TORNUTI-237683 format. One record per residue: residue number from 0; x negated, y negated, z negated of N, C-alpha, C in turn. Coordinates in Angstrom, 1 decimal. Each point is the difference from the previous one (the first is absolute). Last residue first. Example, Ala and Ser with C-alpha at 12.3 -4.5 7.8 and 13.67 -1.06 7.14 Angstrom:
BEGIN
<r 1 <-12.8 2.2 -7.1> <-0.9 -1.1 0.0> <0.8 -1.1 -0.8>> <r 0 <-0.3 5.7 0.1> <0.9 -1.2 0.0> <-0.9 -1.2 0.0>> 
This chain:
BEGIN
<r 170 <32.9 -13.9 16.1> <1.0 0.8 -0.9> <1.4 -0.4 0.3>> <r 169 <-4.0 0.1 3.8> <0.6 -0.9 -1.0> <1.0 0.7 -0.9>> <r 168 <-4.6 1.7 2.7> <1.4 0.1 -0.1> <0.5 -0.9 -1.0>> <r 167 <-4.5 -1.0 2.8> <0.5 0.8 -1.1> <1.5 0.0 -0.1>> <r 166 <-3.0 -2.5 3.1> <0.6 1.3 0.5> <0.6 0.8 -1.2>> <r 165 <-2.3 -4.2 -0.6> <1.1 -0.3 0.9> <0.7 1.2 0.5>> <r 164 <-4.0 0.2 -2.7> <1.2 -0.3 -0.8> <1.2 -0.3 0.9>> <r 163 <-3.7 3.5 1.6> <0.1 -1.4 -0.2> <1.3 -0.4 -0.7>> <r 162 <-1.5 4.9 -0.9> <0.4 -0.8 1.2> <-0.1 -1.4 -0.4>> <r 161 <-3.1 3.6 -2.4> <1.3 -0.6 -0.1> <0.3 -0.8 1.2>> <r 160 <-3.3 4.4 -0.4> <0.2 -1.3 0.3> <1.4 -0.5 -0.4>> <r 159 <-4.2 4.0 -0.1> <1.3 -0.3 -0.6> <0.2 -1.5 0.1>> <r 158 <-3.3 4.0 2.6> <0.2 -1.4 -0.4> <1.4 0.0 -0.6>> <r 157 <-4.1 3.7 1.5> <1.4 -0.2 -0.4> <0.2 -1.3 -0.6>> <r 156 <-3.6 3.1 3.2> <0.2 -1.3 -0.7> <1.5 -0.1 -0.3>> <r 155 <-4.0 4.0 1.3> <1.4 -0.4 0.0> <0.1 -1.2 -0.8>> <r 154 <-4.1 2.6 3.1> <0.5 -0.5 -1.3> <1.5 -0.4 0.1>> <r 153 <-4.6 1.5 3.2> <1.2 0.6 -0.5> <0.3 -0.6 -1.4>> <r 152 <-3.0 -3.1 2.9> <0.0 1.4 -0.1> <1.3 0.5 -0.7>> <r 151 <-1.0 -4.6 1.8> <-1.3 0.6 -0.2> <0.1 1.5 0.0>> <r 150 <3.7 -3.3 0.3> <-0.5 0.6 1.2> <-1.2 0.9 -0.2>> <r 149 <2.0 -2.6 -3.5> <0.8 1.1 0.3> <-0.5 0.8 1.2>> <r 148 <-1.8 -4.2 -1.2> <-0.5 1.0 -0.8> <0.7 1.4 0.3>> <r 147 <1.6 -3.9 2.1> <-1.3 0.4 0.6> <-0.6 1.1 -0.9>> <r 146 <3.9 -1.9 -1.6> <0.3 0.8 1.2> <-1.3 0.5 0.6>> <r 145 <-0.4 -3.0 -3.5> <0.3 1.4 -0.5> <0.4 0.9 1.2>> <r 144 <-0.9 -4.6 0.9> <-1.2 0.7 -0.4> <0.3 1.4 -0.5>> <r 143 <3.7 -2.7 1.0> <-0.7 0.4 1.2> <-1.3 0.7 -0.3>> <r 142 <2.4 -1.7 -3.6> <0.7 1.2 0.6> <-0.7 0.4 1.3>> <r 141 <-1.5 -3.9 -2.1> <-0.4 1.2 -0.7> <0.7 1.3 0.5>> <r 140 <1.1 -4.2 2.0> <-1.4 0.4 0.3> <-0.4 1.2 -0.8>> <r 139 <4.3 -1.8 -0.8> <-0.1 0.7 1.3> <-1.4 0.4 0.3>> <r 138 <1.2 -0.4 -5.1> <0.0 -0.9 1.1> <-0.1 0.8 1.3>> <r 137 <2.4 1.7 -4.8> <-1.3 0.0 0.8> <0.1 -1.0 1.2>> <r 136 <3.5 1.3 -3.2> <-0.8 -1.2 -0.4> <-1.3 -0.1 0.8>> <r 135 <3.2 3.7 0.4> <0.6 -1.2 0.6> <-0.8 -1.3 -0.4>> <r 134 <-0.8 4.5 -1.7> <-0.8 -0.4 1.2> <0.6 -1.2 0.7>> <r 133 <0.8 2.8 -4.4> <0.1 -1.5 0.2> <-0.7 -0.5 1.2>> <r 132 <-1.8 4.6 -1.2> <1.2 -0.5 -0.6> <0.0 -1.6 0.2>> <r 131 <-2.7 4.2 2.4> <0.0 -1.4 -0.2> <1.3 -0.5 -0.5>> <r 130 <-3.1 4.8 0.7> <1.3 -0.6 -0.3> <-0.3 -1.4 -0.3>> <r 129 <-2.8 4.1 2.7> <-0.1 -1.3 -0.7> <1.4 -0.6 -0.1>> <r 128 <-2.8 4.9 0.9> <1.3 -0.6 0.1> <-0.2 -1.3 -0.8>> <r 127 <-3.2 4.1 2.5> <0.1 -1.2 -0.8> <1.3 -0.6 0.2>> <r 126 <-1.5 5.3 0.4> <0.5 -1.2 0.7> <0.1 -1.2 -0.9>> <r 125 <-3.1 5.0 0.1> <0.9 -1.0 -0.6> <0.5 -1.1 0.9>> <r 124 <-3.4 3.7 0.5> <1.3 0.5 0.3> <1.1 -0.9 -0.7>> <r 123 <-4.9 -0.5 0.2> <0.4 0.7 -1.2> <1.5 0.5 0.2>> <r 122 <-2.1 -2.7 3.3> <-0.9 1.2 -0.1> <0.4 0.9 -1.2>> <r 121 <2.3 -4.1 0.6> <0.3 0.9 1.1> <-0.8 1.2 -0.1>> <r 120 <-1.0 -3.4 -3.0> <1.2 0.7 -0.3> <0.4 0.9 1.1>> <r 119 <-3.8 -2.5 0.7> <-0.2 0.9 -1.1> <1.3 0.8 -0.3>> <r 118 <0.2 -3.5 3.1> <-0.7 1.1 0.6> <-0.2 1.1 -1.1>> <r 117 <1.9 -4.1 -1.4> <1.0 0.8 0.9> <-0.7 1.2 0.6>> <r 116 <-2.7 -2.9 -2.6> <1.0 0.7 -0.8> <1.0 0.8 0.8>> <r 115 <-3.0 -2.8 2.3> <-0.7 1.2 -0.6> <0.9 0.8 -0.9>> <r 114 <1.7 -4.1 1.7> <-0.2 1.0 1.1> <-0.7 1.3 -0.5>> <r 113 <0.3 -3.6 -3.0> <1.3 0.5 0.2> <0.0 1.1 1.1>> <r 112 <-3.9 -2.5 -0.7> <0.2 0.9 -1.1> <1.4 0.7 0.1>> <r 111 <-1.1 -3.2 3.2> <-0.8 1.2 0.2> <0.2 1.0 -1.2>> <r 110 <2.1 -4.2 -0.4> <0.6 0.8 1.2> <-0.8 1.2 0.2>> <r 109 <-1.8 -2.9 -3.1> <1.3 0.6 -0.5> <0.7 0.8 1.0>> <r 108 <-3.8 -2.5 1.2> <-0.4 1.2 -0.8> <1.2 0.7 -0.6>> <r 107 <0.7 -4.0 2.5> <-0.5 1.1 0.9> <-0.4 1.2 -0.8>> <r 106 <1.4 -3.8 -2.5> <1.1 0.6 0.8> <-0.5 1.1 0.9>> <r 105 <-2.4 -1.2 -4.7> <0.1 -0.6 1.3> <1.0 0.8 0.9>> <r 104 <-1.4 1.2 -4.6> <0.4 -1.4 -0.1> <0.3 -0.5 1.4>> <r 103 <-0.4 4.9 -3.4> <-0.2 -0.6 1.3> <0.6 -1.4 0.1>> <r 102 <0.4 3.2 -3.6> <-1.0 -1.0 -0.2> <-0.3 -0.8 1.3>> <r 101 <4.2 2.9 -2.5> <-0.7 -0.2 1.3> <-0.9 -1.2 -0.2>> <r 100 <1.9 3.8 -3.7> <-0.1 -1.4 0.4> <-0.8 -0.2 1.2>> <r 99 <2.4 4.7 -0.5> <-1.0 -0.8 -0.8> <0.0 -1.4 0.5>> <r 98 <2.4 3.8 2.1> <0.2 0.1 -1.4> <-1.1 -0.6 -0.9>> <r 97 <0.9 0.1 5.0> <-1.2 0.6 -0.6> <0.1 0.2 -1.5>> <r 96 <3.6 -2.0 2.3> <-0.3 1.2 0.7> <-1.2 0.7 -0.5>> <r 95 <1.2 -4.2 -1.8> <1.0 1.1 -0.4> <-0.3 1.3 0.7>> <r 94 <-2.7 -3.7 1.1> <-0.2 0.4 -1.4> <0.9 1.1 -0.4>> <r 93 <0.6 -2.0 4.3> <-1.2 0.9 -0.1> <-0.3 0.5 -1.4>> <r 92 <3.6 -3.1 0.6> <0.2 1.2 0.6> <-1.1 1.0 -0.1>> <r 91 <-0.6 -4.4 -1.7> <1.0 0.8 -0.8> <0.3 1.3 0.7>> <r 90 <-2.8 -2.9 2.3> <-0.7 0.5 -1.2> <0.9 0.8 -0.8>> <r 89 <1.9 -2.2 3.7> <-0.8 1.2 0.4> <-0.8 0.5 -1.2>> <r 88 <2.4 -3.9 -0.8> <0.9 1.1 0.3> <-0.7 1.2 0.4>> <r 87 <-2.4 -3.9 -0.7> <0.5 0.5 -1.3> <0.9 1.2 0.3>> <r 86 <-1.5 -2.2 3.8> <-1.1 0.7 -0.7> <0.4 0.5 -1.3>> <r 85 <3.1 -2.6 2.4> <-0.2 1.3 0.7> <-1.2 0.8 -0.7>> <r 84 <2.7 -3.2 -3.1> <-0.7 -0.2 1.2> <-0.3 1.3 0.6>> <r 83 <4.3 -0.1 -2.9> <-1.4 -0.2 -0.2> <-0.6 -0.4 1.3>> <r 82 <4.6 1.7 -1.6> <-0.2 -1.4 0.2> <-1.5 -0.4 -0.4>> <r 81 <2.4 4.4 -0.4> <-0.7 -0.3 1.2> <-0.3 -1.4 0.3>> <r 80 <1.3 3.5 -4.1> <0.0 -1.5 0.2> <-0.9 -0.3 1.2>> <r 79 <0.8 4.5 -1.3> <1.3 -0.6 -0.5> <0.0 -1.5 0.2>> <r 78 <-2.4 4.6 2.2> <-0.2 -1.4 -0.2> <1.3 -0.6 -0.4>> <r 77 <-2.3 5.0 0.3> <1.3 -0.6 -0.2> <-0.3 -1.5 -0.4>> <r 76 <-2.5 4.7 2.4> <-0.2 -1.3 -0.6> <1.4 -0.7 -0.1>> <r 75 <-2.1 5.4 0.8> <1.0 -1.0 -0.1> <-0.5 -1.3 -0.6>> <r 74 <-1.0 5.1 2.5> <-0.7 -1.0 -0.8> <0.8 -1.2 0.1>> <r 73 <1.4 5.4 0.7> <0.1 -1.4 0.4> <-0.9 -0.8 -0.9>> <r 72 <0.5 4.8 -0.4> <0.1 -0.2 1.5> <0.0 -1.5 0.4>> <r 71 <-0.3 1.6 -4.6> <-1.0 0.7 0.7> <0.0 -0.2 1.5>> <r 70 <3.3 -1.9 -2.9> <-1.2 -0.7 -0.1> <-1.2 0.8 0.6>> <r 69 <5.4 0.0 1.3> <-1.0 0.9 -0.6> <-1.4 -0.7 0.0>> <r 68 <5.0 -2.4 0.0> <-1.1 0.4 0.8> <-1.1 0.8 -0.8>> <r 67 <4.2 -1.9 -1.8> <0.3 1.2 0.8> <-1.3 0.4 0.8>> <r 66 <0.2 -4.0 -2.7> <0.0 1.2 -0.9> <0.2 1.3 0.8>> <r 65 <0.2 -4.2 2.3> <-1.3 0.2 -0.5> <-0.1 1.3 -0.9>> <r 64 <4.2 -1.4 1.5> <-0.8 0.5 1.1> <-1.4 0.3 -0.5>> <r 63 <2.8 -2.2 -2.9> <0.5 1.4 0.2> <-0.8 0.7 1.0>> <r 62 <-0.9 -4.5 -0.6> <-0.5 0.7 -1.1> <0.5 1.5 0.0>> <r 61 <1.7 -3.1 3.2> <-1.5 0.2 0.2> <-0.6 0.9 -1.1>> <r 60 <4.5 -1.3 -0.6> <-0.1 1.0 1.1> <-1.5 0.3 0.4>> <r 59 <1.0 -3.4 -3.1> <0.3 1.3 -0.6> <-0.2 1.1 1.0>> <r 58 <-0.2 -4.4 1.6> <-1.2 0.4 -0.8> <0.1 1.3 -0.7>> <r 57 <3.8 -1.6 2.4> <-1.2 0.3 0.9> <-1.2 0.4 -0.8>> <r 56 <4.8 -1.2 -1.3> <-0.7 1.2 -0.4> <-1.2 0.3 0.9>> <r 55 <3.3 -3.8 -0.2> <0.6 1.2 0.6> <-0.8 1.3 -0.2>> <r 54 <-0.7 -4.9 -1.3> <0.7 0.8 -0.9> <0.6 1.3 0.5>> <r 53 <-1.0 -3.9 3.4> <-0.5 0.0 -1.3> <0.8 0.9 -0.9>> <r 52 <0.3 1.1 5.1> <0.3 -1.1 -0.8> <-0.7 0.2 -1.4>> <r 51 <-2.2 2.5 4.2> <1.3 -0.1 -0.7> <0.1 -1.2 -0.9>> <r 50 <-3.6 3.5 3.2> <0.6 -1.3 -0.1> <1.4 0.0 -0.7>> <r 49 <-4.9 2.9 1.3> <1.2 0.1 -0.8> <0.6 -1.4 -0.2>> <r 48 <-3.6 2.5 3.6> <0.4 -1.2 -0.7> <1.3 0.2 -0.6>> <r 47 <-4.6 2.8 2.4> <1.4 0.0 -0.4> <0.3 -1.3 -0.8>> <r 46 <-3.7 2.7 3.4> <0.2 -1.3 -0.6> <1.5 0.0 -0.4>> <r 45 <-3.9 4.1 1.5> <1.3 -0.7 -0.1> <-0.1 -1.3 -0.7>> <r 44 <-3.0 3.9 1.9> <-0.3 -1.4 0.0> <1.3 -0.8 -0.1>> <r 43 <1.4 4.6 0.8> <-1.4 -0.3 0.1> <-0.1 -1.5 0.1>> <r 42 <4.1 3.1 -2.3> <-0.5 -1.0 1.0> <-1.5 -0.2 0.0>> <r 41 <2.5 2.9 -3.1> <0.0 0.5 1.3> <-0.5 -0.9 1.1>> <r 40 <0.1 -1.0 -4.8> <-0.4 1.4 0.1> <-0.1 0.5 1.4>> <r 39 <1.4 -4.5 -1.0> <-1.4 0.2 -0.6> <-0.4 1.5 0.3>> <r 38 <4.3 -1.3 1.3> <-1.0 -0.7 0.8> <-1.4 0.2 -0.5>> <r 37 <3.6 1.8 -2.5> <-0.1 0.7 1.3> <-1.1 -0.7 0.9>> <r 36 <1.2 -2.1 -4.0> <-0.8 1.2 -0.3> <-0.2 0.8 1.3>> <r 35 <2.7 -3.8 0.4> <-1.4 -0.3 -0.3> <-0.8 1.2 -0.3>> <r 34 <4.6 0.6 0.5> <-0.6 -0.4 1.3> <-1.5 -0.4 -0.2>> <r 33 <2.6 1.1 -3.9> <-0.2 1.2 0.9> <-0.7 -0.4 1.3>> <r 32 <1.2 -3.5 -2.9> <-1.1 0.8 -0.6> <-0.3 1.2 0.9>> <r 31 <3.6 -2.7 1.3> <-1.2 -0.7 0.2> <-1.2 0.8 -0.6>> <r 30 <4.4 1.6 -0.8> <-0.4 0.2 1.5> <-1.3 -0.7 0.2>> <r 29 <1.7 -0.6 -4.2> <-0.4 1.4 0.1> <-0.4 0.2 1.5>> <r 28 <1.9 -4.1 -1.0> <-1.4 0.1 -0.5> <-0.5 1.4 0.1>> <r 27 <4.4 -0.8 1.4> <-0.9 -0.7 0.9> <-1.5 0.1 -0.6>> <r 26 <3.5 2.0 -2.5> <-0.2 0.7 1.2> <-1.0 -0.8 0.9>> <r 25 <0.6 0.3 -5.3> <0.1 -1.1 1.0> <-0.4 0.6 1.3>> <r 24 <-0.1 2.6 -4.0> <1.4 -0.4 0.2> <0.1 -1.2 1.0>> <r 23 <-3.8 3.3 -2.1> <0.4 -0.3 1.3> <1.5 -0.3 0.2>> <r 22 <-3.6 -0.9 -4.2> <0.9 1.1 0.5> <0.6 -0.5 1.3>> <r 21 <-4.3 -1.4 -3.8> <0.7 -0.1 1.3> <0.9 1.2 0.2>> <r 20 <-3.2 -1.0 -3.6> <1.3 -0.3 -0.3> <0.9 -0.2 1.2>> <r 19 <-4.7 1.0 0.2> <0.6 1.1 -0.7> <1.5 -0.3 -0.4>> <r 18 <-2.9 -3.3 2.1> <0.6 1.0 0.9> <0.6 1.2 -0.7>> <r 17 <-0.7 -5.2 -1.7> <-0.4 1.3 -0.3> <0.6 1.1 0.9>> <r 16 <-1.3 -5.6 0.3> <1.0 1.0 0.1> <-0.6 1.4 -0.2>> <r 15 <-1.7 -4.6 -2.3> <-0.4 0.9 1.1> <1.0 1.1 0.1>> <r 14 <0.6 -3.1 -3.3> <-0.5 -0.9 1.1> <-0.3 0.8 1.2>> <r 13 <3.7 2.1 -3.1> <-1.4 -0.5 -0.3> <-0.4 -0.9 1.2>> <r 12 <4.3 3.3 -2.4> <-0.3 -1.2 0.8> <-1.4 -0.5 -0.3>> <r 11 <1.9 3.8 -2.3> <0.5 0.1 1.3> <-0.4 -1.1 1.0>> <r 10 <-2.6 2.2 -4.5> <0.7 -1.1 0.5> <0.5 0.1 1.4>> <r 9 <-0.7 4.5 -2.7> <-0.8 -1.1 0.3> <0.8 -1.2 0.5>> <r 8 <1.9 4.1 -1.4> <-1.3 0.3 -0.6> <-1.0 -1.2 0.3>> <r 7 <5.8 0.8 -0.5> <-1.2 -0.4 0.8> <-1.3 0.3 -0.7>> <r 6 <5.1 0.3 -1.1> <-0.8 1.2 0.2> <-1.2 -0.3 0.9>> <r 5 <3.4 -3.1 -1.9> <0.1 0.4 1.4> <-0.8 1.2 0.3>> <r 4 <-0.1 -1.6 -4.4> <1.4 -0.1 0.3> <0.2 0.5 1.5>> <r 3 <-4.4 -0.6 -1.7> <0.7 1.2 -0.6> <1.4 0.1 0.5>> <r 2 <-2.4 -3.8 1.3> <-0.6 1.2 0.6> <0.7 1.3 -0.5>> <r 1 <0.9 -4.4 -1.8> <0.9 0.5 1.1> <-0.6 1.1 0.8>> <r 0 <-2.4 -1.6 -3.8> <1.3 0.4 -0.4> <0.8 0.4 1.2>> 
């Protein structure tokens, strides 16, 4: 009923932010989106982090960025739940990049598989981009391991982080 009244064609609120409903009225979010897109498109081996208070649009911003990237030029993994073991996390990334279920089970084989994906993408003229939503739940050890992966070859890593509760803005 309210769809017709407001002239909508789909639900405006969902569990997953819909980038088609985004409009650039939030200057700080728009700046963050533009800077991350610039880092991906122009920066070599970039690492970008999007930080902001809860509800400021970080996840929506990542989805807007994701929609802006040409799938012919970029091979993309979007991890929405990084609260996994390193092996599970790597299996998720490799599976998304290969567009099939990852059967690899051991860390060294996963790292080699990831490196092979990076080389194959480079040979095809593609850049690997890994988005990690809710990166603030990751342990320091896992972040260190991901930093080591970043060193392997050309790729872009984009993290979305909520600041610690002690640093959040008070209403």
